[in-house]
Biopython code that builds the backbone (N, CA, C, O; Angstrom):
import numpy as np
from Bio.PDB.StructureBuilder import StructureBuilder

atoms = [
    (1, "MET", "N", (30.670, 24.891, 13.576)),
    (1, "MET", "CA", (30.133, 24.078, 14.630)),
    (1, "MET", "C", (29.870, 22.669, 14.139)),
    (1, "MET", "O", (29.634, 22.445, 12.951)),
    (2, "ASP", "N", (29.911, 21.732, 15.051)),
    (2, "ASP", "CA", (29.662, 20.318, 14.748)),
    (2, "ASP", "C", (28.224, 20.035, 14.384)),
    (2, "ASP", "O", (27.310, 20.677, 14.901)),
    (3, "THR", "N", (28.015, 19.081, 13.502)),
    (3, "THR", "CA", (26.697, 18.582, 13.164)),
    (3, "THR", "C", (26.145, 17.777, 14.324)),
    (3, "THR", "O", (26.875, 17.024, 14.970)),
    (4, "ILE", "N", (24.859, 17.935, 14.587)),
    (4, "ILE", "CA", (24.191, 17.172, 15.638)),
    (4, "ILE", "C", (23.480, 16.017, 14.946)),
    (4, "ILE", "O", (22.394, 16.186, 14.392)),
    (5, "ARG", "N", (24.097, 14.854, 14.982)),
    (5, "ARG", "CA", (23.511, 13.681, 14.275)),
    (5, "ARG", "C", (22.339, 13.143, 15.168)),
    (5, "ARG", "O", (22.493, 12.943, 16.373)),
    (6, "THR", "N", (21.206, 12.930, 14.535)),
    (6, "THR", "CA", (19.957, 12.641, 15.263)),
    (6, "THR", "C", (19.300, 11.389, 14.754)),
    (6, "THR", "O", (19.264, 11.170, 13.543)),
    (7, "VAL", "N", (18.785, 10.567, 15.619)),
    (7, "VAL", "CA", (18.005, 9.391, 15.368)),
    (7, "VAL", "C", (16.565, 9.691, 15.768)),
    (7, "VAL", "O", (16.320, 10.139, 16.889)),
    (8, "GLU", "N", (15.627, 9.457, 14.889)),
    (8, "GLU", "CA", (14.228, 9.698, 15.134)),
    (8, "GLU", "C", (13.433, 8.430, 15.309)),
    (8, "GLU", "O", (13.192, 7.723, 14.330)),
    (9, "LEU", "N", (13.014, 8.114, 16.527)),
    (9, "LEU", "CA", (12.175, 6.947, 16.829)),
    (9, "LEU", "C", (10.759, 7.410, 16.880)),
    (9, "LEU", "O", (10.491, 8.500, 17.383)),
    (10, "PHE", "N", (9.801, 6.598, 16.359)),
    (10, "PHE", "CA", (8.410, 6.955, 16.352)),
    (10, "PHE", "C", (8.228, 8.333, 15.670)),
    (10, "PHE", "O", (7.660, 9.252, 16.261)),
    (11, "ALA", "N", (8.708, 8.457, 14.452)),
    (11, "ALA", "CA", (8.870, 9.730, 13.781)),
    (11, "ALA", "C", (7.549, 10.409, 13.364)),
    (11, "ALA", "O", (7.540, 11.606, 13.078)),
    (12, "GLY", "N", (6.441, 9.657, 13.328)),
    (12, "GLY", "CA", (5.180, 10.255, 12.869)),
    (12, "GLY", "C", (5.359, 10.806, 11.485)),
    (12, "GLY", "O", (5.944, 10.157, 10.618)),
    (13, "VAL", "N", (4.860, 12.000, 11.271)),
    (13, "VAL", "CA", (4.941, 12.604, 9.939)),
    (13, "VAL", "C", (6.153, 13.572, 9.853)),
    (13, "VAL", "O", (6.364, 14.236, 8.838)),
    (14, "GLY", "N", (6.928, 13.626, 10.938)),
    (14, "GLY", "CA", (8.143, 14.432, 10.894)),
    (14, "GLY", "C", (8.091, 15.807, 11.470)),
    (14, "GLY", "O", (8.973, 16.625, 11.208)),
    (15, "GLY", "N", (7.069, 16.088, 12.256)),
    (15, "GLY", "CA", (6.908, 17.434, 12.804)),
    (15, "GLY", "C", (8.031, 17.874, 13.721)),
    (15, "GLY", "O", (8.457, 19.027, 13.650)),
    (16, "PHE", "N", (8.520, 17.004, 14.571)),
    (16, "PHE", "CA", (9.632, 17.320, 15.468)),
    (16, "PHE", "C", (10.886, 17.625, 14.634)),
    (16, "PHE", "O", (11.626, 18.571, 14.902)),
    (17, "ARG", "N", (11.088, 16.791, 13.625)),
    (17, "ARG", "CA", (12.240, 17.006, 12.727)),
    (17, "ARG", "C", (12.179, 18.380, 12.081)),
    (17, "ARG", "O", (13.195, 19.070, 12.002)),
    (18, "LEU", "N", (11.020, 18.782, 11.626)),
    (18, "LEU", "CA", (10.829, 20.097, 10.992)),
    (18, "LEU", "C", (11.247, 21.185, 11.991)),
    (18, "LEU", "O", (11.939, 22.134, 11.623)),
    (19, "GLY", "N", (10.828, 21.045, 13.247)),
    (19, "GLY", "CA", (11.127, 22.024, 14.247)),
    (19, "GLY", "C", (12.661, 22.108, 14.514)),
    (19, "GLY", "O", (13.213, 23.201, 14.639)),
    (20, "LEU", "N", (13.317, 20.959, 14.596)),
    (20, "LEU", "CA", (14.764, 20.974, 14.818)),
    (20, "LEU", "C", (15.471, 21.619, 13.640)),
    (20, "LEU", "O", (16.348, 22.463, 13.825)),
    (21, "GLU", "N", (15.098, 21.229, 12.439)),
    (21, "GLU", "CA", (15.778, 21.780, 11.267)),
    (21, "GLU", "C", (15.502, 23.261, 11.092)),
    (21, "GLU", "O", (16.335, 23.983, 10.544)),
    (22, "ALA", "N", (14.321, 23.737, 11.557)),
    (22, "ALA", "CA", (14.042, 25.167, 11.503)),
    (22, "ALA", "C", (14.845, 25.924, 12.546)),
    (22, "ALA", "O", (15.206, 27.084, 12.347)),
    (23, "ALA", "N", (15.123, 25.254, 13.667)),
    (23, "ALA", "CA", (15.882, 25.905, 14.738)),
    (23, "ALA", "C", (17.365, 26.040, 14.420)),
    (23, "ALA", "O", (18.004, 27.021, 14.802)),
    (24, "SER", "N", (17.915, 25.032, 13.707)),
    (24, "SER", "CA", (19.332, 25.063, 13.400)),
    (24, "SER", "C", (19.671, 24.126, 12.245)),
    (24, "SER", "O", (19.124, 23.028, 12.139)),
    (25, "ASP", "N", (20.558, 24.562, 11.404)),
    (25, "ASP", "CA", (20.978, 23.663, 10.297)),
    (25, "ASP", "C", (22.059, 22.653, 10.771)),
    (25, "ASP", "O", (22.605, 21.898, 9.967)),
    (26, "ARG", "N", (22.346, 22.657, 12.049)),
    (26, "ARG", "CA", (23.318, 21.701, 12.603)),
    (26, "ARG", "C", (22.704, 20.320, 12.742)),
    (26, "ARG", "O", (23.440, 19.333, 12.723)),
    (27, "PHE", "N", (21.354, 20.200, 12.886)),
    (27, "PHE", "CA", (20.704, 18.935, 13.042)),
    (27, "PHE", "C", (20.665, 18.169, 11.732)),
    (27, "PHE", "O", (20.301, 18.712, 10.689)),
    (28, "LYS", "N", (21.055, 16.868, 11.802)),
    (28, "LYS", "CA", (21.008, 16.012, 10.634)),
    (28, "LYS", "C", (20.449, 14.665, 11.057)),
    (28, "LYS", "O", (21.081, 13.958, 11.842)),
    (29, "VAL", "N", (19.256, 14.287, 10.547)),
    (29, "VAL", "CA", (18.630, 13.017, 10.874)),
    (29, "VAL", "C", (19.402, 11.934, 10.077)),
    (29, "VAL", "O", (19.483, 11.991, 8.850)),
    (30, "ILE", "N", (19.953, 10.970, 10.793)),
    (30, "ILE", "CA", (20.692, 9.891, 10.114)),
    (30, "ILE", "C", (19.933, 8.610, 10.073)),
    (30, "ILE", "O", (20.335, 7.674, 9.383)),
    (31, "TRP", "N", (18.821, 8.536, 10.808)),
    (31, "TRP", "CA", (17.980, 7.311, 10.836)),
    (31, "TRP", "C", (16.623, 7.702, 11.393)),
    (31, "TRP", "O", (16.531, 8.446, 12.370)),
    (32, "ALA", "N", (15.570, 7.193, 10.763)),
    (32, "ALA", "CA", (14.224, 7.493, 11.276)),
    (32, "ALA", "C", (13.341, 6.230, 11.092)),
    (32, "ALA", "O", (13.471, 5.478, 10.126)),
    (33, "ASN", "N", (12.437, 6.049, 12.079)),
    (33, "ASN", "CA", (11.559, 4.892, 12.031)),
    (33, "ASN", "C", (10.115, 5.351, 12.360)),
    (33, "ASN", "O", (9.898, 6.132, 13.286)),
    (34, "GLN", "N", (9.160, 4.857, 11.595)),
    (34, "GLN", "CA", (7.765, 5.081, 11.872)),
    (34, "GLN", "C", (7.008, 3.793, 11.538)),
    (34, "GLN", "O", (7.135, 3.262, 10.435)),
    (35, "TRP", "N", (6.248, 3.312, 12.464)),
    (35, "TRP", "CA", (5.489, 2.073, 12.293)),
    (35, "TRP", "C", (4.199, 2.123, 13.084)),
    (35, "TRP", "O", (4.201, 2.456, 14.269)),
    (36, "GLU", "N", (3.128, 1.800, 12.447)),
    (36, "GLU", "CA", (1.830, 1.711, 13.142)),
    (36, "GLU", "C", (1.309, 0.310, 13.084)),
    (36, "GLU", "O", (0.693, -0.082, 12.093)),
    (37, "PRO", "N", (1.543, -0.471, 14.142)),
    (37, "PRO", "CA", (1.239, -1.902, 14.124)),
    (37, "PRO", "C", (-0.239, -2.233, 13.870)),
    (37, "PRO", "O", (-0.550, -3.304, 13.349)),
    (38, "SER", "N", (-1.129, -1.340, 14.230)),
    (38, "SER", "CA", (-2.545, -1.659, 14.073)),
    (38, "SER", "C", (-3.098, -1.246, 12.696)),
    (38, "SER", "O", (-4.272, -1.464, 12.394)),
    (39, "MET", "N", (-2.242, -0.659, 11.888)),
    (39, "MET", "CA", (-2.651, -0.173, 10.566)),
    (39, "MET", "C", (-2.161, -0.997, 9.415)),
    (39, "MET", "O", (-0.983, -1.345, 9.334)),
    (40, "ARG", "N", (-3.086, -1.312, 8.512)),
    (40, "ARG", "CA", (-2.652, -2.036, 7.319)),
    (40, "ARG", "C", (-1.870, -1.087, 6.366)),
    (40, "ARG", "O", (-0.864, -1.476, 5.772)),
    (41, "GLU", "N", (-2.350, 0.126, 6.248)),
    (41, "GLU", "CA", (-1.647, 1.143, 5.485)),
    (41, "GLU", "C", (-0.854, 2.045, 6.431)),
    (41, "GLU", "O", (-1.357, 2.420, 7.490)),
    (42, "GLN", "N", (0.380, 2.395, 6.059)),
    (42, "GLN", "CA", (1.252, 3.164, 6.896)),
    (42, "GLN", "C", (1.252, 4.642, 6.416)),
    (42, "GLN", "O", (2.203, 5.124, 5.800)),
    (43, "TYR", "N", (0.136, 5.325, 6.734)),
    (43, "TYR", "CA", (-0.056, 6.719, 6.201)),
    (43, "TYR", "C", (0.970, 7.711, 6.772)),
    (43, "TYR", "O", (1.443, 8.588, 6.049)),
    (44, "ALA", "N", (1.314, 7.582, 8.049)),
    (44, "ALA", "CA", (2.277, 8.507, 8.594)),
    (44, "ALA", "C", (3.658, 8.329, 7.923)),
    (44, "ALA", "O", (4.326, 9.309, 7.594)),
    (45, "PHE", "N", (4.066, 7.075, 7.728)),
    (45, "PHE", "CA", (5.340, 6.818, 7.045)),
    (45, "PHE", "C", (5.348, 7.348, 5.613)),
    (45, "PHE", "O", (6.335, 7.904, 5.132)),
    (46, "GLU", "N", (4.197, 7.151, 4.950)),
    (46, "GLU", "CA", (4.095, 7.617, 3.571)),
    (46, "GLU", "C", (4.201, 9.171, 3.526)),
    (46, "GLU", "O", (4.820, 9.741, 2.629)),
    (47, "CYS", "N", (3.575, 9.821, 4.524)),
    (47, "CYS", "CA", (3.666, 11.292, 4.596)),
    (47, "CYS", "C", (5.107, 11.706, 4.868)),
    (47, "CYS", "O", (5.601, 12.662, 4.270)),
    (48, "TYR", "N", (5.787, 10.990, 5.771)),
    (48, "TYR", "CA", (7.181, 11.300, 6.144)),
    (48, "TYR", "C", (8.067, 11.187, 4.869)),
    (48, "TYR", "O", (8.826, 12.106, 4.560)),
    (49, "THR", "N", (7.966, 10.101, 4.169)),
    (49, "THR", "CA", (8.856, 9.921, 3.000)),
    (49, "THR", "C", (8.478, 10.860, 1.862)),
    (49, "THR", "O", (9.328, 11.180, 1.031)),
    (50, "THR", "N", (7.251, 11.302, 1.802)),
    (50, "THR", "CA", (6.871, 12.335, 0.813)),
    (50, "THR", "C", (7.625, 13.608, 1.086)),
    (50, "THR", "O", (8.102, 14.255, 0.154)),
    (51, "HIS", "N", (7.745, 13.988, 2.351)),
    (51, "HIS", "CA", (8.385, 15.243, 2.697)),
    (51, "HIS", "C", (9.894, 15.105, 2.726)),
    (51, "HIS", "O", (10.577, 16.051, 2.331)),
    (52, "PHE", "N", (10.456, 14.004, 3.163)),
    (52, "PHE", "CA", (11.872, 13.879, 3.390)),
    (52, "PHE", "C", (12.557, 12.894, 2.471)),
    (52, "PHE", "O", (13.769, 12.702, 2.571)),
    (53, "GLY", "N", (11.837, 12.283, 1.605)),
    (53, "GLY", "CA", (12.446, 11.328, 0.635)),
    (53, "GLY", "C", (12.396, 9.890, 1.162)),
    (53, "GLY", "O", (12.418, 9.648, 2.368)),
    (54, "ASN", "N", (12.329, 8.975, 0.245)),
    (54, "ASN", "CA", (12.315, 7.556, 0.611)),
    (54, "ASN", "C", (13.752, 7.044, 0.573)),
    (54, "ASN", "O", (14.208, 6.478, -0.420)),
    (55, "LYS", "N", (14.425, 7.253, 1.650)),
    (55, "LYS", "CA", (15.825, 6.912, 1.760)),
    (55, "LYS", "C", (15.998, 5.563, 2.509)),
    (55, "LYS", "O", (15.087, 5.102, 3.197)),
    (56, "LYS", "N", (17.131, 4.980, 2.364)),
    (56, "LYS", "CA", (17.353, 3.661, 3.045)),
    (56, "LYS", "C", (17.358, 3.786, 4.563)),
    (56, "LYS", "O", (17.119, 2.799, 5.259)),
    (57, "TYR", "N", (17.622, 4.970, 5.085)),
    (57, "TYR", "CA", (17.649, 5.175, 6.513)),
    (57, "TYR", "C", (16.335, 5.695, 7.072)),
    (57, "TYR", "O", (16.260, 6.081, 8.238)),
    (58, "HIS", "N", (15.283, 5.706, 6.224)),
    (58, "HIS", "CA", (13.902, 5.944, 6.668)),
    (58, "HIS", "C", (13.223, 4.565, 6.717)),
    (58, "HIS", "O", (12.986, 3.971, 5.666)),
    (59, "VAL", "N", (12.916, 4.061, 7.871)),
    (59, "VAL", "CA", (12.482, 2.657, 8.051)),
    (59, "VAL", "C", (11.052, 2.594, 8.510)),
    (59, "VAL", "O", (10.653, 3.330, 9.413)),
    (60, "CYS", "N", (10.283, 1.735, 7.910)),
    (60, "CYS", "CA", (8.937, 1.431, 8.304)),
    (60, "CYS", "C", (8.869, -0.007, 8.815)),
    (60, "CYS", "O", (8.529, -0.942, 8.090)),
    (61, "GLN", "N", (9.210, -0.138, 10.106)),
    (61, "GLN", "CA", (9.329, -1.457, 10.660)),
    (61, "GLN", "C", (9.079, -1.394, 12.189)),
    (61, "GLN", "O", (9.345, -0.387, 12.845)),
    (62, "ASP", "N", (8.561, -2.506, 12.712)),
    (62, "ASP", "CA", (8.357, -2.590, 14.160)),
    (62, "ASP", "C", (9.707, -2.287, 14.827)),
    (62, "ASP", "O", (10.735, -2.840, 14.437)),
    (63, "ILE", "N", (9.693, -1.397, 15.845)),
    (63, "ILE", "CA", (10.927, -0.967, 16.479)),
    (63, "ILE", "C", (11.677, -2.174, 17.149)),
    (63, "ILE", "O", (12.903, -2.194, 17.259)),
    (64, "ALA", "N", (10.872, -3.153, 17.578)),
    (64, "ALA", "CA", (11.510, -4.368, 18.177)),
    (64, "ALA", "C", (12.391, -5.094, 17.136)),
    (64, "ALA", "O", (13.427, -5.664, 17.479)),
    (65, "LYS", "N", (11.971, -5.063, 15.895)),
    (65, "LYS", "CA", (12.731, -5.693, 14.813)),
    (65, "LYS", "C", (13.867, -4.761, 14.306)),
    (65, "LYS", "O", (14.934, -5.216, 13.892)),
    (66, "ALA", "N", (13.599, -3.498, 14.356)),
    (66, "ALA", "CA", (14.564, -2.503, 13.853)),
    (66, "ALA", "C", (15.642, -2.179, 14.873)),
    (66, "ALA", "O", (16.615, -1.505, 14.533)),
    (67, "LYS", "N", (15.502, -2.633, 16.108)),
    (67, "LYS", "CA", (16.436, -2.258, 17.136)),
    (67, "LYS", "C", (17.885, -2.659, 16.846)),
    (67, "LYS", "O", (18.804, -1.950, 17.257)),
    (68, "ILE", "N", (18.110, -3.767, 16.154)),
    (68, "ILE", "CA", (19.438, -4.173, 15.786)),
    (68, "ILE", "C", (20.044, -3.109, 14.905)),
    (68, "ILE", "O", (21.201, -2.747, 15.115)),
    (69, "ASP", "N", (19.303, -2.573, 13.901)),
    (69, "ASP", "CA", (19.821, -1.511, 13.091)),
    (69, "ASP", "C", (20.192, -0.271, 13.930)),
    (69, "ASP", "O", (21.210, 0.378, 13.690)),
    (70, "VAL", "N", (19.336, 0.036, 14.919)),
    (70, "VAL", "CA", (19.608, 1.188, 15.757)),
    (70, "VAL", "C", (20.847, 0.991, 16.590)),
    (70, "VAL", "O", (21.660, 1.906, 16.722)),
    (71, "ILE", "N", (21.005, -0.193, 17.155)),
    (71, "ILE", "CA", (22.182, -0.476, 17.991)),
    (71, "ILE", "C", (23.464, -0.365, 17.138)),
    (71, "ILE", "O", (24.448, 0.239, 17.565)),
    (72, "CYS", "N", (23.438, -0.952, 15.935)),
    (72, "CYS", "CA", (24.630, -0.866, 15.061)),
    (72, "CYS", "C", (24.943, 0.579, 14.654)),
    (72, "CYS", "O", (26.102, 0.992, 14.589)),
    (73, "LEU", "N", (23.873, 1.331, 14.381)),
    (73, "LEU", "CA", (24.029, 2.701, 14.020)),
    (73, "LEU", "C", (24.648, 3.525, 15.160)),
    (73, "LEU", "O", (25.525, 4.361, 14.943)),
    (74, "LEU", "N", (24.156, 3.259, 16.385)),
    (74, "LEU", "CA", (24.688, 4.019, 17.533)),
    (74, "LEU", "C", (26.155, 3.664, 17.790)),
    (74, "LEU", "O", (26.946, 4.502, 18.222)),
    (75, "GLU", "N", (26.494, 2.417, 17.516)),
    (75, "GLU", "CA", (27.887, 2.018, 17.726)),
    (75, "GLU", "C", (28.840, 2.578, 16.694)),
    (75, "GLU", "O", (30.016, 2.809, 16.974)),
    (76, "ASP", "N", (28.314, 2.798, 15.483)),
    (76, "ASP", "CA", (29.132, 3.251, 14.347)),
    (76, "ASP", "C", (29.109, 4.764, 14.182)),
    (76, "ASP", "O", (29.923, 5.300, 13.431)),
    (77, "SER", "N", (28.218, 5.466, 14.847)),
    (77, "SER", "CA", (28.047, 6.907, 14.630)),
    (77, "SER", "C", (28.174, 7.664, 15.886)),
    (77, "SER", "O", (28.020, 7.118, 16.978)),
    (78, "ARG", "N", (28.449, 8.903, 15.750)),
    (78, "ARG", "CA", (28.500, 9.777, 16.954)),
    (78, "ARG", "C", (27.135, 10.502, 17.037)),
    (78, "ARG", "O", (27.029, 11.705, 16.799)),
    (79, "VAL", "N", (26.081, 9.697, 17.390)),
    (79, "VAL", "CA", (24.730, 10.222, 17.560)),
    (79, "VAL", "C", (24.726, 11.046, 18.814)),
    (79, "VAL", "O", (25.188, 10.609, 19.868)),
    (80, "ARG", "N", (24.180, 12.290, 18.687)),
    (80, "ARG", "CA", (24.128, 13.165, 19.846)),
    (80, "ARG", "C", (22.695, 13.392, 20.307)),
    (80, "ARG", "O", (22.492, 13.881, 21.418)),
    (81, "THR", "N", (21.699, 13.057, 19.501)),
    (81, "THR", "CA", (20.321, 13.282, 19.856)),
    (81, "THR", "C", (19.437, 12.128, 19.419)),
    (81, "THR", "O", (19.545, 11.691, 18.273)),
    (82, "ILE", "N", (18.574, 11.619, 20.273)),
    (82, "ILE", "CA", (17.603, 10.586, 19.923)),
    (82, "ILE", "C", (16.232, 11.175, 20.224)),
    (82, "ILE", "O", (15.935, 11.552, 21.357)),
    (83, "LEU", "N", (15.398, 11.247, 19.180)),
    (83, "LEU", "CA", (14.028, 11.787, 19.353)),
    (83, "LEU", "C", (13.095, 10.608, 19.485)),
    (83, "LEU", "O", (13.266, 9.573, 18.840)),
    (84, "SER", "N", (12.121, 10.785, 20.323)),
    (84, "SER", "CA", (11.101, 9.760, 20.484)),
    (84, "SER", "C", (9.764, 10.382, 20.739)),
    (84, "SER", "O", (8.773, 9.671, 20.902)),
]
sb = StructureBuilder()
sb.init_structure("model")
sb.init_model(0)
sb.init_chain("A")
sb.init_seg("    ")
for serial, (resi, resn, name, xyz) in enumerate(atoms, 1):
    if name == "N":
        sb.init_residue(resn, " ", resi, " ")
    sb.init_atom(name, np.array(xyz, "f"), 0.0, 1.0, " ", f" {name:<3s}", serial, name[0])
structure = sb.get_structure()
C-alpha cells in the first residue's frame, strides 16, 4: 500500500501523530510546525523534538512565515493528509 504523506500544522507535542502512527505504519510525517507566539520558551516544540527528533522538517516558526515552506512542500510532494 502507498505511504500517506502527512503535514502537521500546530503539532503541539505530537499526540495526533502518535495516534496516526499507532493506527497504521502507512502514515509518514514529512513536515511539522509548532509555534507558541505568546511564549518565550517553546516547550511544546521541545517536547515534540524530544520524541520525534530534531529534524530539518520539524519547524518552530510562526505559520505565517513558514507558509512559503508549506506551499513549496505541497507543490513538490504528494501530500495526502494535512493535520491541524
